[in-house]
LOKOLKE-999901 format. One record per residue (C-alpha): residue in one letter; x, y negated, z negated. Coordinates in pm, 1 decimal, m for minus. Each point is the difference from the previous one (the first is absolute). Layout:
! residues N
A  X  Y  Z .
...
END
This chain:
! residues 507
X  8129.4  m12324.9  m20008.1 .
X  m232.7  m209.1  215.6 .
X  m78.9  47.7  368.6 .
X  113.1  m292.6  222.5 .
X  m316.5  36.1  207.7 .
X  m276.9  42.5  m258.5 .
X  169.9  m155.7  m301.1 .
X  m117.9  292.2  m213.9 .
X  191.5  275.0  m186.6 .
X  115.7  254.4  258.0 .
X  m109.5  357.1  m68.2 .
X  235.8  144.9  264.9 .
X  270.3  m264.9  36.0 .
X  237.9  m6.0  294.9 .
X  290.9  m237.8  56.2 .
X  145.6  m141.3  321.6 .
X  368.3  m94.2  m10.0 .
X  m53.6  m190.8  325.0 .
X  m254.2  m245.0  m144.0 .
X  85.6  38.5  m367.6 .
X  m370.0  38.3  m87.6 .
X  m200.6  262.3  m189.9 .
X  m322.6  134.3  148.6 .
X  m288.0  228.4  m80.0 .
X  73.8  298.7  221.6 .
X  m348.0  33.6  147.8 .
X  m18.8  m371.4  80.2 .
X  333.3  m25.5  177.7 .
X  m67.8  321.7  193.1 .
X  m332.3  m138.1  122.5 .
X  173.0  m321.9  103.2 .
X  272.5  188.8  186.5 .
X  m257.7  211.3  181.9 .
X  m177.6  m320.1  111.0 .
X  286.8  m233.0  99.0 .
X  326.7  173.1  m80.5 .
X  123.5  m295.1  m205.6 .
X  m9.4  m132.9  m355.9 .
X  m315.0  m208.6  m51.0 .
X  192.2  m234.5  m229.2 .
X  326.4  m67.3  189.4 .
X  m100.2  115.4  353.3 .
X  316.6  211.6  19.4 .
X  m6.9  326.9  189.7 .
X  8.0  299.4  m239.3 .
X  49.8  366.1  62.5 .
X  m198.0  232.8  m229.4 .
X  282.3  255.4  m25.0 .
X  306.3  m225.5  m12.0 .
X  m109.2  m322.8  m167.8 .
X  m226.5  129.0  m283.9 .
X  129.6  165.0  m317.7 .
X  m216.1  144.8  m270.5 .
X  43.8  m145.3  m348.6 .
X  m1.5  245.8  m288.2 .
X  m238.8  m84.5  m280.9 .
X  m190.1  173.8  m275.8 .
X  m274.0  199.8  161.9 .
X  m337.8  94.8  m132.3 .
X  m164.7  326.3  99.1 .
X  m306.9  m66.7  211.7 .
X  m331.2  165.7  m70.8 .
X  m161.5  243.8  239.0 .
X  m98.5  m145.8  334.8 .
X  m342.0  m150.9  m43.6 .
X  m296.2  100.3  209.2 .
X  m134.0  m239.6  266.2 .
X  m293.8  m118.6  m207.5 .
X  183.8  m27.7  m328.4 .
X  87.4  m327.5  m163.0 .
X  378.4  46.3  42.4 .
X  m54.9  54.9  374.0 .
X  m198.0  m322.8  23.7 .
X  277.5  m183.2  m182.6 .
X  253.8  142.0  243.5 .
X  m211.9  m116.0  295.4 .
X  m32.8  m347.4  m146.7 .
X  374.0  m3.3  m59.5 .
X  61.2  74.1  367.8 .
X  m239.8  m278.1  103.7 .
X  174.2  m239.8  m233.5 .
X  337.0  92.9  145.1 .
X  m126.6  m72.7  354.8 .
X  m144.8  m335.7  m99.6 .
X  320.6  m89.2  m177.4 .
X  208.3  76.6  307.6 .
X  m237.1  m200.0  219.1 .
X  15.9  m295.4  m237.4 .
X  377.3  m2.1  7.7 .
X  m7.0  10.5  381.0 .
X  m252.7  m284.6  17.7 .
X  208.5  m216.3  m230.3 .
X  303.5  51.4  219.2 .
X  m196.0  m85.0  314.4 .
X  m138.9  m312.9  m169.3 .
X  349.2  m120.6  m81.5 .
X  119.7  65.0  355.2 .
X  m306.5  m174.4  148.2 .
X  61.3  m306.1  m216.3 .
X  358.5  m13.9  120.5 .
X  m106.6  31.1  364.9 .
X  m264.8  m271.0  m43.0 .
X  248.3  m238.5  m160.3 .
X  244.1  62.0  285.4 .
X  m270.9  m55.7  264.8 .
X  m112.6  m325.8  m160.9 .
X  357.2  m124.9  m13.2 .
X  60.5  89.6  364.7 .
X  m325.4  m170.6  104.6 .
X  94.1  m316.0  m185.4 .
X  345.3  4.3  157.0 .
X  m148.8  57.2  347.6 .
X  m239.9  m291.6  m48.4 .
X  288.1  m226.0  m93.5 .
X  197.0  109.8  308.4 .
X  m301.0  m56.3  229.9 .
X  m57.3  m347.0  m145.3 .
X  366.3  m85.1  54.5 .
X  m6.8  127.5  359.3 .
X  m317.1  m197.0  78.8 .
X  160.9  m313.4  m136.7 .
X  314.4  60.4  205.9 .
X  m211.9  70.1  310.7 .
X  m189.6  m326.0  m43.4 .
X  326.8  m184.4  m36.7 .
X  140.4  160.2  315.5 .
X  m317.3  m92.6  192.8 .
X  35.1  m362.1  m107.6 .
X  366.4  0.2  103.9 .
X  m93.0  152.5  338.4 .
X  m267.4  m266.3  59.3 .
X  247.0  m273.0  m88.1 .
X  258.6  155.3  230.9 .
X  m251.7  28.0  287.0 .
X  m101.9  m360.5  m51.3 .
X  360.8  m121.0  3.4 .
X  77.1  223.8  297.1 .
X  m296.6  m135.8  195.9 .
X  98.4  m357.6  m80.9 .
X  357.8  63.1  105.9 .
X  m122.3  177.0  312.1 .
X  m213.4  m297.9  99.2 .
X  290.1  m240.2  m59.0 .
X  245.5  198.5  208.8 .
X  64.2  m109.7  355.6 .
X  0.0  321.0  198.5 .
X  190.4  13.8  323.4 .
X  m189.9  75.9  316.0 .
X  195.8  306.6  110.3 .
X  m252.7  121.4  254.2 .
X  m250.3  108.0  m263.4 .
X  m158.9  m347.1  m22.4 .
X  m43.5  25.6  m375.1 .
X  m25.2  m374.0  m67.4 .
X  m13.3  m252.3  282.0 .
X  m171.3  116.7  317.0 .
X  m96.2  320.0  177.7 .
X  267.5  181.9  200.8 .
X  m7.6  m106.9  362.5 .
X  m116.8  337.9  135.0 .
X  m298.7  6.9  m234.5 .
X  m83.2  m366.6  73.8 .
X  m8.4  77.6  371.5 .
X  m244.2  287.2  m56.1 .
X  m222.4  m222.4  m215.5 .
X  m4.6  m267.8  274.0 .
X  m76.2  261.5  267.8 .
X  m287.8  139.8  m206.9 .
X  m134.1  m351.0  m54.9 .
X  6.5  m74.0  372.1 .
X  m187.2  324.2  77.6 .
X  m268.8  m67.6  m260.4 .
X  m50.6  m361.3  107.9 .
X  m30.2  110.1  363.5 .
X  m254.1  269.7  m90.6 .
X  m207.9  m230.2  m219.5 .
X  m135.0  m212.6  284.9 .
X  m171.7  284.2  192.6 .
X  m109.9  153.8  m327.5 .
X  m178.9  m319.7  m111.2 .
X  m170.0  m36.7  339.4 .
X  m128.3  356.4  m32.2 .
X  m143.3  m79.0  m342.7 .
X  m176.6  m312.1  125.2 .
X  m163.5  193.3  283.1 .
X  m106.7  284.0  m230.0 .
X  m28.4  m137.6  m356.0 .
X  m58.2  231.6  m293.4 .
X  m326.2  m69.6  m185.5 .
X  m64.0  164.4  m337.0 .
X  m325.1  m39.8  m190.2 .
X  m82.4  53.1  m363.4 .
X  m202.5  314.0  72.8 .
X  296.9  152.8  182.3 .
X  209.1  57.2  m314.0 .
X  m21.3  293.5  m238.2 .
X  225.4  209.9  m223.6 .
X  90.5  291.2  225.2 .
X  196.9  203.7  m257.6 .
X  155.5  m33.2  m342.5 .
X  329.0  167.4  m89.8 .
X  184.3  33.5  m330.6 .
X  342.1  125.3  105.5 .
X  204.0  m110.8  m301.5 .
X  44.0  142.4  m348.8 .
X  m246.4  m78.1  m278.3 .
X  247.7  m43.0  m285.7 .
X  112.3  m336.2  143.4 .
X  m304.7  m130.0  187.1 .
X  21.4  m259.2  272.2 .
X  78.9  m9.3  373.5 .
X  218.2  m308.9  20.4 .
X  54.9  m28.7  377.3 .
X  m111.0  138.7  334.2 .
X  127.2  m25.9  356.9 .
X  m88.1  113.5  350.5 .
X  205.8  9.5  319.2 .
X  141.4  m345.7  75.5 .
X  m195.3  m152.7  290.4 .
X  190.7  m62.0  320.8 .
X  m169.4  m198.9  277.3 .
X  221.7  178.6  253.4 .
X  m195.8  321.6  m70.4 .
X  m357.9  82.1  91.1 .
X  m105.5  187.4  m314.9 .
X  m57.6  m186.5  m325.9 .
X  m117.7  296.4  m210.0 .
X  253.0  145.7  m239.2 .
X  63.5  375.1  m14.9 .
X  135.8  m21.8  m353.5 .
X  m109.6  m195.3  m305.1 .
X  259.8  m49.4  m273.8 .
X  m76.7  m87.7  m361.9 .
X  215.2  m68.3  m304.4 .
X  m112.2  41.9  m358.4 .
X  77.3  m71.6  m363.1 .
X  92.6  369.9  m23.6 .
X  324.4  m84.2  191.0 .
X  m105.8  211.2  300.5 .
X  m45.5  m89.9  366.3 .
X  m281.4  189.9  174.3 .
X  m17.0  54.0  375.6 .
X  m365.2  48.7  100.8 .
X  m126.8  135.6  330.4 .
X  m215.6  m288.5  125.0 .
X  m227.3  231.0  196.7 .
X  m51.2  281.5  m251.3 .
X  26.1  m211.8  m314.0 .
X  230.5  255.0  m162.0 .
X  337.3  m47.3  m168.9 .
X  262.9  122.6  245.6 .
X  307.5  m68.7  m215.6 .
X  99.9  m123.7  m344.7 .
X  324.5  m197.3  m22.1 .
X  137.9  0.3  m354.7 .
X  326.6  m174.3  m77.0 .
X  m89.7  m330.6  m159.6 .
X  25.9  m33.7  m378.9 .
X  m240.1  m292.4  m27.2 .
X  m330.8  m125.4  137.9 .
X  m2.7  m29.9  380.4 .
X  m65.3  m365.9  82.4 .
X  m9.8  3.0  381.5 .
X  5.5  238.8  295.2 .
X  39.6  m57.4  372.7 .
X  m41.7  239.4  294.8 .
X  149.1  m49.6  343.9 .
X  41.2  286.1  245.1 .
X  164.3  293.0  m176.3 .
X  138.0  m214.7  m279.8 .
X  m145.8  m85.0  m341.3 .
X  142.6  m259.2  m236.7 .
X  m99.6  m2.6  m366.8 .
X  86.4  m252.9  m272.1 .
X  m18.9  57.7  m372.7 .
X  31.1  m154.1  m343.9 .
X  306.2  223.4  m49.0 .
X  197.1  m264.6  200.3 .
X  34.7  222.2  306.7 .
X  m127.0  18.6  356.3 .
X  m6.7  338.3  173.9 .
X  m14.1  70.6  373.4 .
X  m175.0  324.7  93.9 .
X  36.7  161.0  341.6 .
X  m232.2  245.9  172.3 .
X  216.0  287.6  123.2 .
X  m48.1  230.8  295.7 .
X  m122.6  273.0  m233.7 .
X  m287.5  m224.1  m108.6 .
X  136.5  m66.7  m347.9 .
X  57.5  m344.1  m151.6 .
X  343.0  m47.9  m156.6 .
X  175.1  m295.8  m159.7 .
X  275.0  m130.7  227.6 .
X  123.8  m297.6  m204.2 .
X  m46.4  m124.2  m357.3 .
X  74.2  m372.9  m29.8 .
X  78.9  m138.7  m346.6 .
X  95.7  m358.9  77.7 .
X  m244.8  m167.6  m239.1 .
X  40.7  m46.0  m374.2 .
X  m373.2  m20.7  m71.2 .
X  m320.6  141.9  143.8 .
X  m16.0  16.2  381.8 .
X  m335.5  m149.5  100.9 .
X  m19.2  52.1  377.6 .
X  163.2  196.9  282.5 .
X  m141.8  m102.2  341.8 .
X  147.9  162.6  311.0 .
X  111.8  m238.5  273.7 .
X  m173.3  14.3  342.8 .
X  327.4  130.0  151.4 .
X  m33.5  305.1  m230.8 .
X  371.7  m39.3  m63.1 .
X  m16.5  m215.4  m312.9 .
X  m191.4  7.0  m326.4 .
X  m32.9  m298.1  m229.2 .
X  m22.4  2.0  m379.4 .
X  m96.6  m261.8  m256.2 .
X  41.0  21.3  m377.0 .
X  m80.2  m165.1  m328.1 .
X  372.2  m79.5  m25.9 .
X  m44.1  m270.4  267.6 .
X  190.7  203.7  258.7 .
X  m112.2  91.3  351.4 .
X  192.0  234.5  228.3 .
X  m2.2  150.2  345.7 .
X  114.0  361.8  31.3 .
X  104.6  189.3  312.8 .
X  m232.3  301.2  17.2 .
X  244.4  225.6  184.7 .
X  301.8  m55.8  m224.8 .
X  m157.2  m117.6  m326.3 .
X  238.9  m299.9  m10.0 .
X  m106.2  m341.3  m129.0 .
X  41.9  m230.6  300.1 .
X  m133.2  m319.4  m159.2 .
X  m65.4  m100.8  m359.9 .
X  m97.6  m327.2  m158.6 .
X  m77.8  m92.8  m359.2 .
X  m228.2  m290.6  m83.2 .
X  67.7  m144.1  m342.7 .
X  m293.0  1.2  m248.5 .
X  m225.1  188.2  246.0 .
X  m189.4  319.6  m75.0 .
X  m126.4  134.7  329.5 .
X  m327.5  190.2  m39.9 .
X  m68.3  90.8  366.5 .
X  147.6  m24.6  348.2 .
X  m94.9  58.0  366.4 .
X  156.1  m48.7  343.8 .
X  m153.9  m231.2  257.0 .
X  m136.1  211.0  291.6 .
X  259.6  m149.9  237.6 .
X  284.3  120.4  m224.1 .
X  197.3  m321.3  m46.4 .
X  m154.4  m110.5  m330.0 .
X  m8.9  165.5  m342.5 .
X  m263.8  m141.2  m236.5 .
X  m14.7  61.3  m374.8 .
X  m207.7  m123.2  m291.3 .
X  111.3  m39.7  m359.6 .
X  m145.7  m27.4  m348.0 .
X  32.5  m378.3  m3.8 .
X  m251.5  m34.0  285.5 .
X  244.0  m78.3  282.5 .
X  m5.3  168.3  339.5 .
X  347.3  m7.4  159.4 .
X  53.9  81.1  367.6 .
X  358.0  67.9  113.6 .
X  135.5  39.9  350.7 .
X  205.2  319.4  m6.7 .
X  209.6  m124.8  292.7 .
X  123.8  m304.0  m193.8 .
X  226.7  m26.0  m300.4 .
X  m236.3  5.9  m302.8 .
X  259.6  m172.5  m220.0 .
X  m48.1  m325.9  193.0 .
X  m345.2  m52.8  m152.8 .
X  m199.8  7.1  324.5 .
X  m293.9  192.3  m146.9 .
X  m354.2  m123.4  52.7 .
X  m194.6  m22.1  m327.9 .
X  m375.3  m4.1  m60.1 .
X  m155.7  m72.4  m339.6 .
X  m283.9  238.7  m82.5 .
X  m31.6  m138.2  m353.1 .
X  0.8  326.2  m198.6 .
X  173.5  338.2  5.0 .
X  m7.4  145.6  351.7 .
X  m105.0  366.5  m9.4 .
X  m15.1  81.2  371.5 .
X  93.7  m135.4  342.6 .
X  m125.8  83.7  348.7 .
X  83.2  m144.1  341.7 .
X  m258.3  m8.3  276.6 .
X  90.6  181.3  321.0 .
X  m59.7  m324.1  192.2 .
X  322.1  m127.5  m157.5 .
X  m109.3  m334.5  m140.8 .
X  m208.0  86.2  m310.3 .
X  125.5  119.0  m338.2 .
X  m222.8  97.1  m294.6 .
X  102.5  m2.0  m366.2 .
X  m202.6  146.9  m289.6 .
X  55.4  m143.6  m347.2 .
X  m90.2  15.8  m365.8 .
X  m217.0  m308.8  47.0 .
X  m265.2  225.4  155.8 .
X  49.2  m137.5  350.6 .
X  143.8  106.9  332.7 .
X  158.4  m288.6  184.7 .
X  43.1  22.6  377.8 .
X  290.0  m210.3  125.2 .
X  52.2  m134.1  350.8 .
X  371.6  58.8  61.0 .
X  3.1  m265.1  272.9 .
X  m97.7  m280.5  m238.9 .
X  94.8  170.8  m332.1 .
X  m340.1  m106.8  m133.8 .
X  m280.3  199.5  m160.4 .
X  m239.2  90.1  279.2 .
X  m262.8  159.2  m225.8 .
X  m52.1  109.4  m362.6 .
X  m208.5  304.7  m92.1 .
X  m102.7  53.9  m362.2 .
X  m80.1  333.1  m164.5 .
X  m370.8  74.5  m34.1 .
X  64.4  139.8  m350.2 .
X  38.0  m314.4  m208.8 .
X  315.2  m6.1  m210.2 .
X  160.8  284.0  197.6 .
X  349.2  m19.5  148.2 .
X  65.0  50.3  370.0 .
X  223.6  307.0  m7.0 .
X  51.5  84.1  368.0 .
X  m70.2  m122.1  351.6 .
X  32.3  150.8  347.2 .
X  m70.6  m111.7  357.0 .
X  m130.5  258.5  243.7 .
X  192.0  83.4  319.3 .
X  m192.9  m254.8  208.3 .
X  48.3  m287.8  m241.9 .
X  m374.5  m64.0  19.1 .
X  m85.9  148.8  m339.6 .
X  150.0  m20.0  m345.8 .
X  m59.8  214.2  m309.1 .
X  68.4  m108.6  m356.7 .
X  m20.4  192.3  m327.3 .
X  m32.7  m126.1  m355.5 .
X  77.6  108.7  m355.1 .
X  m367.2  86.1  m68.2 .
X  m12.3  267.3  270.9 .
X  m168.9  m203.2  272.7 .
X  91.5  m6.9  370.3 .
X  m101.8  m268.8  248.6 .
X  31.6  26.2  377.4 .
X  m24.6  m329.3  186.8 .
X  m7.1  m104.7  364.7 .
X  219.3  m267.3  153.1 .
X  m179.2  m322.9  102.2 .
X  m98.8  2.7  364.7 .
X  66.8  m372.3  29.5 .
X  357.7  m113.7  m61.8 .
X  m100.4  m309.9  m194.2 .
X  m222.6  193.1  m242.9 .
X  216.9  122.9  m288.5 .
X  m257.5  214.4  m181.0 .
X  23.4  375.0  49.6 .
X  m336.9  177.8  18.5 .
X  m70.9  282.0  m243.7 .
X  m73.4  330.7  173.6 .
X  m45.3  229.5  m297.6 .
X  77.1  27.7  m372.1 .
X  84.6  342.9  m140.7 .
X  m14.3  92.5  m366.8 .
X  84.3  370.6  m5.1 .
X  295.4  m26.4  m239.1 .
X  m9.9  m24.4  m378.2 .
X  341.9  m161.6  m46.4 .
X  229.9  m241.6  182.9 .
X  70.0  42.3  369.8 .
X  374.4  49.2  36.2 .
X  47.4  9.9  376.4 .
X  m185.5  m15.9  333.8 .
X  94.0  118.2  350.0 .
X  m190.7  m7.4  329.4 .
X  31.0  296.2  236.7 .
X  m201.1  m50.9  317.9 .
X  m362.8  m39.4  m110.0 .
X  73.1  135.1  m348.8 .
X  108.9  m174.7  m317.7 .
X  196.4  198.0  m258.2 .
X  m9.5  m124.8  m358.5 .
X  191.6  115.5  m307.2 .
X  m103.9  m81.4  m353.6 .
X  115.1  30.9  m358.7 .
X  m302.0  228.5  m56.6 .
X  210.9  278.5  164.2 .
X  m199.3  0.3  323.3 .
X  87.7  m49.1  364.8 .
X  m309.0  m88.0  204.6 .
X  m32.8  m18.3  377.2 .
X  m264.5  m248.3  114.8 .
X  m114.4  38.8  358.0 .
X  m175.5  m228.5  242.8 .
X  m235.7  225.4  194.2 .
END
């Protein structure tokens, strides 16, 4: 009779009716003391109920050996052997179970990989279908003739809004005469030695470097002060930062965009921000001092490239790479005028300081100027040919000059009375693109930035017949492209793709 555990002849055999196996008594008792179950079948066994002794021919044992006798050593070795044998059986069982678990895990991993691959493929297919649907929807939307039901969503502005635009225009035109006389009697003169970098800020996150736009309080000739309390910047990190212009500290972080912020505008207690996520958000400054989004406009089907606020502070304009430009009522968030220009991809846009005109540049190199009081579908827009992609537009406060910065490395200054190029300014960094341009509040100075990180500030010609602008200073503080420029009183704020916002001061 052989033991099921050791495989050897059992000296004290016991039998278990429950498992049907024969064991060496000492081995099965040791196993039951350790785990309470059969080491072969893993069944629970009770020493009293499940084990029966098997009668066999017995041999009388000799006298118990002494501890140092040879029989005692054999008995000790026998016990060691029994322990090793039990451990080996246990290890074999664990090995078998581990192999089963490993095979199951590998199968599940392979199945999970197949499911993930299938889901990714389905997701890609759904994305393609969504893009096709959006494209068809945008095309159908442009082809639809929308009724003018008081919202002015296609033809012209509602009458009430048009009247406010005309009233604002009349006020600004009336104020411009005395303002220009005051400038002539007390002209601003800035010299090269006057300019320096006053402070450098890095308000945006480092994981997506680049400050893509900057804005200060919109200048209003009806007010005395031209220095902005707030400075607003937008970054590739999708955030809008509100900076205290006096302290140079971030006062608020506005986070709601899902894509790079392409443009920001500040007017009074209202901020407009445009983004590559196809949205424009209006932020209001509440009585508790907190900035909160009041309207989210999703009228465009591609990246929104600009969001200037109208001089009335009642409208905000948007331009997009989808060739659409819109006017939105700030109080209600309704689109009051929209117009799509076929085959255009608007890259920038700004309002004329008098409020009647909305200028925009596109990737093809055309500058289009629309009258917001007329029906844009009648093709009455004024067009100027810059010759290469237009990256930035700026209107002079005097009302008759417009500057466009392009990929050709030049800033062209247009005389809106003759629609001719009044002057052309080239980047000092050869081969660089002109990325941004900005007139100061007096219209007597202009700043331009380029893709190599250079900034030029130039003075308007003193004689009307002399087209060349005189260089005041060239600044090379930045390591990467200048993204945006904004004058605030005697300061110039610049944002760059090197993550920095620098305030240059004329002292």
